[in-house]
C-alpha positions as CSV (number, residue, x, y, z in Angstrom):
1,X,-11.5,18.5,4.1
2,X,-15.3,18.4,5.4
3,X,-14.6,21.9,7.3
4,X,-18.1,21.5,9.7
5,X,-16.3,18.0,11.2
6,X,-12.7,19.0,11.4
7,X,-13.7,22.0,12.9
8,X,-15.7,19.8,15.8
9,X,-12.7,17.4,15.6
10,X,-10.2,19.8,16.6
11,X,-11.8,21.4,18.9
12,X,-12.9,18.7,20.9
13,X,-9.5,17.0,20.8
14,X,-7.4,15.8,23.9
15,X,-4.4,14.1,24.3
16,X,-6.4,11.9,26.8
17,X,-8.4,10.7,23.6
18,X,-5.0,10.0,21.4
19,X,-3.9,8.1,24.6
20,X,-6.7,5.8,24.1
21,X,-7.0,5.8,20.8
22,X,-3.6,3.5,20.8
23,X,-5.1,1.8,24.2
24,X,-7.7,0.7,21.5
25,X,-5.7,-0.3,18.7
26,X,-3.3,-2.4,20.9
27,X,-5.8,-4.4,22.7
28,X,-7.6,-4.9,19.4
29,X,-4.1,-6.0,17.8
30,X,-2.7,-7.6,20.9
31,X,0.8,-5.3,19.9
32,X,2.0,-2.1,20.8
33,X,1.8,0.0,17.8
34,X,5.2,0.5,15.9
35,X,4.5,3.1,13.4
36,X,3.2,6.4,13.9
37,X,-0.4,6.4,14.5
38,X,-2.0,10.0,13.1
39,X,-3.9,12.1,16.1
40,X,-6.7,12.7,13.4
41,X,-8.8,10.8,11.6
42,X,-9.1,12.1,8.2
43,X,-12.8,13.5,6.8
44,X,-13.0,12.7,2.8
45,X,-15.6,14.6,1.2
46,X,-17.9,10.9,-0.8
47,X,-17.0,12.8,-4.2
48,X,-13.7,12.5,-3.6
49,X,-13.4,9.4,-2.3
50,X,-15.4,8.3,-5.4
51,X,-13.0,9.9,-7.6
52,X,-10.1,8.3,-6.5
53,X,-11.8,4.7,-6.2
54,X,-12.5,5.3,-9.7
55,X,-9.2,6.2,-10.8
56,X,-7.3,3.2,-9.6
57,X,-9.9,1.0,-11.3
58,X,-9.6,2.6,-14.9
59,X,-5.8,2.5,-14.8
60,X,-5.8,-1.3,-13.4
61,X,-8.5,-2.1,-16.4
62,X,-6.6,0.0,-18.9
63,X,-2.7,-1.9,-18.1
64,X,-4.3,-5.1,-18.0
65,X,-6.1,-4.6,-21.4
66,X,-3.5,-3.6,-23.1
67,X,-1.1,-6.4,-25.1
68,X,1.8,-3.8,-25.3
69,X,1.8,-3.8,-21.7
70,X,1.3,-6.9,-20.7
71,X,4.4,-8.3,-23.2
72,X,6.4,-5.7,-22.0
73,X,5.6,-5.8,-18.1
74,X,7.3,-10.0,-18.6
75,X,10.8,-7.7,-18.0
76,X,9.5,-6.3,-14.9
77,X,9.9,-9.9,-13.4
78,X,13.3,-10.8,-12.4
79,X,13.9,-13.9,-14.1
80,X,15.2,-14.8,-10.5
81,X,11.9,-14.4,-8.8
82,X,9.5,-15.4,-11.6
83,X,6.8,-18.0,-10.0
84,X,5.1,-19.9,-12.4
85,X,1.2,-20.7,-12.3
86,X,0.7,-17.0,-12.5
87,X,-2.6,-15.9,-12.2
88,X,-3.8,-13.7,-14.8
89,X,-5.0,-10.8,-12.6
90,X,-3.7,-9.4,-9.1
91,X,-5.8,-10.4,-6.1
92,X,-4.4,-7.0,-4.2
93,X,-4.1,-3.9,-6.0
94,X,-3.4,-0.5,-3.7
95,X,-3.0,3.1,-5.4
96,X,-1.8,5.5,-3.9
97,X,-3.2,9.6,-4.7
98,X,-2.0,12.6,-3.7
99,X,-4.1,15.8,-3.4
100,X,-4.0,19.0,-5.6
101,X,-5.9,22.2,-6.4
102,X,-7.9,22.3,-9.8
103,X,-8.7,25.3,-11.6
104,X,-11.5,25.6,-9.5
105,X,-10.6,25.1,-6.3
106,X,-11.3,22.1,-5.8
107,X,-9.6,18.5,-5.1
108,X,-8.4,16.6,-7.8
109,X,-6.1,13.0,-7.4
110,X,-2.6,13.1,-8.5
111,X,-1.7,8.9,-8.5
112,X,1.9,8.5,-6.7
113,X,2.2,5.0,-7.1
114,X,0.1,1.4,-7.9
115,X,0.9,-1.7,-6.2
116,X,-0.1,-5.4,-7.4
117,X,0.7,-6.0,-3.2
118,X,-1.3,-6.8,-0.5
119,X,-0.9,-3.9,2.9
120,X,-2.7,-3.5,6.4
121,X,-5.8,-5.2,5.1
122,X,-6.5,-6.8,8.5
123,X,-5.6,-3.8,10.7
124,X,-7.6,-0.7,9.3
125,X,-11.1,-2.2,10.4
126,X,-9.7,-1.9,13.7
127,X,-8.1,1.1,13.2
128,X,-10.9,3.1,12.0
129,X,-13.1,1.2,15.0
130,X,-10.8,2.4,17.2
131,X,-10.6,6.3,16.2
132,X,-14.7,5.9,16.4
133,X,-14.6,4.9,19.9
134,X,-11.9,6.9,21.1
135,X,-13.2,10.3,20.0
136,X,-16.6,9.2,19.8
137,X,-17.0,9.9,16.0
138,X,-20.9,10.3,14.1
139,X,-21.7,6.7,13.9
140,X,-23.2,7.5,10.7
141,X,-19.6,8.1,8.9
142,X,-18.8,5.4,7.2
143,X,-15.5,4.4,6.8
144,X,-15.2,1.8,3.4
145,X,-16.1,2.7,0.3
146,X,-19.3,1.9,-1.6
147,X,-21.6,1.2,1.4
148,X,-19.3,-1.7,2.5
149,X,-20.2,-2.8,5.8
150,X,-17.7,-4.6,8.2
151,X,-18.8,-8.1,8.1
152,X,-18.8,-8.0,3.9
153,X,-15.2,-6.9,3.7
154,X,-14.3,-9.6,6.3
155,X,-15.9,-12.2,4.3
156,X,-14.4,-11.0,1.6
157,X,-10.9,-10.8,3.3
158,X,-10.9,-14.4,4.5
159,X,-11.6,-15.6,0.9
160,X,-8.5,-13.5,-0.2
161,X,-6.6,-14.7,2.0
162,X,-7.5,-18.9,2.7
163,X,-9.3,-19.7,-0.3
164,X,-10.8,-22.8,-0.1
165,X,-8.1,-24.0,2.4
166,X,-7.9,-25.1,6.0
167,X,-7.0,-22.2,7.6
168,X,-4.3,-24.4,9.5
169,X,-2.6,-24.6,6.7
170,X,-2.3,-21.1,5.1
171,X,0.7,-18.9,6.1
172,X,1.4,-15.2,6.1
173,X,5.1,-15.3,5.5
174,X,7.4,-12.0,6.2
175,X,11.2,-11.4,6.8
176,X,11.5,-11.7,11.0
177,X,7.9,-10.8,10.9
178,X,8.2,-10.4,14.6
179,X,10.4,-7.2,14.4
180,X,8.1,-5.6,11.0
181,X,6.6,-2.2,12.1
182,X,3.1,-4.1,10.5
183,X,2.9,-6.8,12.7
184,X,-0.3,-5.5,14.3
185,X,-1.7,-6.7,10.8
186,X,0.0,-10.2,11.2
187,X,-1.0,-10.8,14.6
188,X,-4.8,-9.4,13.4
189,X,-5.0,-11.6,10.3
190,X,-4.4,-15.2,12.4
191,X,-6.8,-13.6,14.9
192,X,-9.5,-13.1,12.6
193,X,-8.5,-15.8,10.5
194,X,-7.0,-18.5,11.9
195,X,-4.0,-17.7,9.9
196,X,-0.7,-18.1,11.4
197,X,2.4,-15.7,10.5
198,X,6.1,-17.6,9.5
199,X,9.5,-16.6,9.0
200,X,9.8,-17.2,5.4
201,X,13.5,-17.6,5.9
202,X,12.3,-21.0,8.5
203,X,10.2,-22.0,5.8
204,X,11.1,-26.1,4.5
205,X,10.9,-28.0,1.4
206,X,10.6,-31.6,0.8
207,X,10.1,-32.5,-3.1
208,X,7.1,-30.1,-4.4
209,X,5.8,-29.7,-1.1
210,X,6.8,-26.5,1.7
211,X,6.7,-26.9,5.5
212,X,6.5,-24.5,8.2
213,X,7.6,-26.5,11.9
214,X,6.6,-30.0,10.2
215,X,3.1,-28.3,9.4
216,X,2.1,-28.5,5.4
217,X,1.7,-25.2,3.7
218,X,-0.8,-25.3,1.0
219,X,-1.5,-21.6,-0.1
220,X,0.8,-18.2,0.9
221,X,-0.3,-14.8,1.8
222,X,3.2,-13.2,0.7
223,X,4.4,-10.0,2.4
224,X,8.2,-10.6,1.7
225,X,9.2,-7.8,-0.2
226,X,12.2,-9.4,-2.9
227,X,14.2,-6.3,-2.5
228,X,14.9,-6.7,1.0
229,X,15.1,-10.2,0.7
230,X,18.6,-9.6,-1.6
231,X,19.5,-7.1,0.8
232,X,19.3,-8.3,3.4
233,X,20.9,-12.1,1.5
234,X,18.5,-14.0,2.9
235,X,18.7,-17.6,2.0
236,X,15.5,-19.3,1.1
237,X,15.3,-23.4,1.2
238,X,13.3,-23.0,-2.0
239,X,13.4,-20.8,-4.9
240,X,10.6,-19.2,-5.8
241,X,10.9,-20.3,-9.7
242,X,10.2,-24.1,-8.3
243,X,6.8,-25.4,-9.2
244,X,5.4,-25.9,-6.1
245,X,2.4,-27.6,-4.5
246,X,1.4,-24.3,-2.9
247,X,-0.8,-21.5,-4.0
248,X,-0.4,-18.3,-3.7
249,X,-3.0,-15.6,-2.1
250,X,-1.8,-13.0,-4.3
251,X,1.0,-14.3,-7.1
252,X,4.5,-13.0,-6.4
253,X,4.9,-11.8,-10.1
254,X,2.2,-8.9,-9.6
255,X,4.5,-7.6,-7.0
256,X,6.7,-6.7,-10.0
257,X,4.1,-6.3,-12.6
258,X,1.8,-3.7,-11.2
259,X,4.2,-1.2,-9.5
260,X,6.3,1.7,-10.5
261,X,7.1,-0.3,-13.9
262,X,3.4,0.3,-15.1
263,X,3.7,4.5,-14.8
264,X,5.2,5.2,-17.8
265,X,2.3,2.8,-19.9
266,X,-0.6,4.8,-18.0
267,X,-2.6,7.4,-20.3
268,X,-5.0,9.2,-18.0
269,X,-5.1,12.5,-16.3
270,X,-4.9,11.8,-13.1
271,X,-1.2,9.9,-13.8
272,X,1.6,13.0,-14.2
273,X,3.9,12.4,-16.9
274,X,6.6,9.5,-16.3
275,X,9.5,7.8,-18.5
276,X,11.5,5.1,-17.9
277,X,15.4,6.8,-17.2
278,X,16.8,4.8,-20.2
279,X,13.6,6.0,-23.0
280,X,15.0,9.9,-22.1
281,X,17.1,11.9,-23.8
282,X,16.8,14.8,-22.9
283,X,15.7,15.9,-18.9
284,X,15.4,19.5,-18.9
285,X,15.6,20.6,-15.5
286,X,15.7,17.8,-13.3
287,X,14.7,19.9,-10.6
288,X,11.4,19.9,-12.0
289,X,11.1,15.8,-11.7
290,X,11.4,12.6,-9.0
291,X,13.8,10.0,-9.7
292,X,12.5,6.6,-8.2
293,X,14.2,3.3,-8.1
294,X,11.4,0.7,-9.7
295,X,11.6,-2.1,-6.9
296,X,12.5,-0.5,-4.0
297,X,9.8,-0.1,-0.8
298,X,8.7,2.9,1.6
299,X,10.3,5.0,-0.7
300,X,13.4,3.8,-0.7
301,X,15.6,5.7,-2.9
302,X,13.2,8.2,-4.4
303,X,14.8,11.4,-5.1
304,X,12.8,14.8,-5.0
305,X,14.4,17.3,-7.6
306,X,17.4,15.2,-8.4
307,X,20.8,17.2,-9.2
308,X,22.5,16.1,-13.1
309,X,25.2,14.6,-11.1
310,X,22.8,12.0,-9.2
311,X,21.2,11.2,-12.2
312,X,24.3,11.4,-14.0
313,X,25.7,8.5,-11.2
314,X,23.2,6.0,-12.3
315,X,25.3,3.9,-14.9
316,X,23.4,3.1,-18.3
317,X,23.2,-0.8,-17.7
318,X,20.6,0.2,-14.6
319,X,19.1,3.2,-16.3
320,X,15.9,0.7,-17.1
321,X,15.6,0.2,-13.7
322,X,14.7,4.1,-12.9
323,X,11.7,6.2,-13.9
324,X,11.4,9.9,-13.9
325,X,8.5,11.5,-13.1
326,X,7.1,14.7,-13.5
327,X,6.8,16.9,-9.9
328,X,4.1,17.4,-8.4
329,X,3.6,19.7,-5.5
330,X,0.4,18.2,-3.2
331,X,-1.3,20.8,-1.4
332,X,-1.8,20.5,2.3
333,X,-5.3,19.9,2.9
334,X,-6.1,18.8,6.5
335,X,-5.7,21.8,8.8
336,X,-4.3,20.7,12.7
337,X,-3.3,22.7,15.4
338,X,0.1,22.6,13.6
339,X,-0.6,23.9,10.7
340,X,-2.1,22.7,7.5
341,X,-1.3,19.2,6.5
342,X,-0.7,16.8,3.0
343,X,-2.7,13.3,3.0
344,X,-2.1,10.3,0.6
345,X,-5.2,8.8,0.0
346,X,-4.3,4.8,-0.2
347,X,-7.3,2.9,-2.2
348,X,-7.2,-0.4,-1.2
349,X,-9.1,-3.1,-3.8
350,X,-9.4,-7.0,-3.9
351,X,-10.1,-8.9,-6.7
352,X,-12.3,-11.8,-6.2
353,X,-15.2,-11.7,-9.1
354,X,-14.7,-8.4,-9.8
355,X,-11.9,-5.4,-8.9
356,X,-14.1,-3.7,-5.6
357,X,-12.5,-1.3,-4.0
358,X,-12.6,-2.4,0.0
359,X,-11.1,0.2,1.8
360,X,-8.7,2.8,2.5
361,X,-5.6,4.0,4.4
362,X,-4.4,7.8,4.7
363,X,-1.4,9.0,5.5
364,X,-0.6,12.5,6.7
365,X,2.6,14.6,6.9
366,X,4.5,17.7,6.1
367,X,7.9,16.5,4.9
368,X,9.5,15.9,1.9
369,X,7.5,12.7,2.0
370,X,5.0,10.6,3.7
371,X,7.3,8.6,5.1
372,X,8.2,7.9,8.8
373,X,11.5,9.4,8.3
374,X,10.7,12.7,6.6
375,X,8.3,13.3,9.5
376,X,10.5,12.7,12.4
377,X,9.6,15.0,15.9
378,X,6.5,15.8,14.0
379,X,2.5,15.7,15.6
380,X,-0.8,15.0,14.3
381,X,1.0,12.9,11.2
382,X,1.1,9.0,9.9
383,X,-1.2,6.9,9.6
384,X,-5.0,7.5,9.6
385,X,-8.1,6.1,8.8
386,X,-10.4,7.6,6.5
387,X,-14.3,8.7,7.4
388,X,-17.1,10.0,4.8
389,X,-20.7,11.1,5.0
390,X,-22.5,8.7,3.4
């Protein structure tokens, strides 16, 4: 997307350099890559990155300023998952954007999804560093928005995850973490901050307190998805509704509030028209829509251009749990040896003293969606890091 950098990279690429990239991320995290790592970093124009950052911030601010949304989002949190002592704002925010061409031929972001849930915050700086070293990238290229240094980033992330607690009593909780594809991030969270990973099913409750292997849990950096807990029928020793003597690094209610549920309430030129399925009287051509369940993860259950039969198969009592969104055809934007490839830009925010963009994750793909299942057997796709000219 920065033509001279793209040409230089493609001309100098070699499989040996890519193998070096994978060796560096494995050495840095101590864990072999468990999901596709794209052969190439993505070179993003600074004005496009800034626009994505600004759009995401404006969208979150719009939602939180809306009394209507605040009231409506109460119903987004299922009663069985509604935790007490909710924070008045999300600690972690992520906004995903695809790219289209505007009338002048430039690039314009369109929102795919917004989330109040953490992702690969510890891993992404290592990934960017590994690209730099493996491919000898220009050291002047930046990988974090707003000229943020890695040291400042890590100080902010430490504060977000551990707060004022001793890391000995802070745990990253996940379902069967040793078998999660994102275990590289778990390993780095411990390496950087001393925050260990705990299988959420192995927490134990005594009164209002939680313990892991006999160690008191003071603060939880939760990465367990409620949908997966229900789907796998995992029984916990505590209830999310319990009034526990525990702090949340990212209160769990925000996973539901700031989610696909938010999209119909957004009024912004960067947001495709979105409606709740139960509020749609006339669909028009369903081939021009995307059908999405509200609380699925990693693209599960998303149907691009659904048939009327697929929509009619959703029972009336479940329709409030789905949205239909205007189908936006994202444009391929990165030239590779295998043809032009689409990207999705995830802007990662921390909300400490202010809502601040701190990093990006880029996903590249040539399939119908960006997920692994839609890009099997393809080269130059998968997770990547963004670099910008200062």
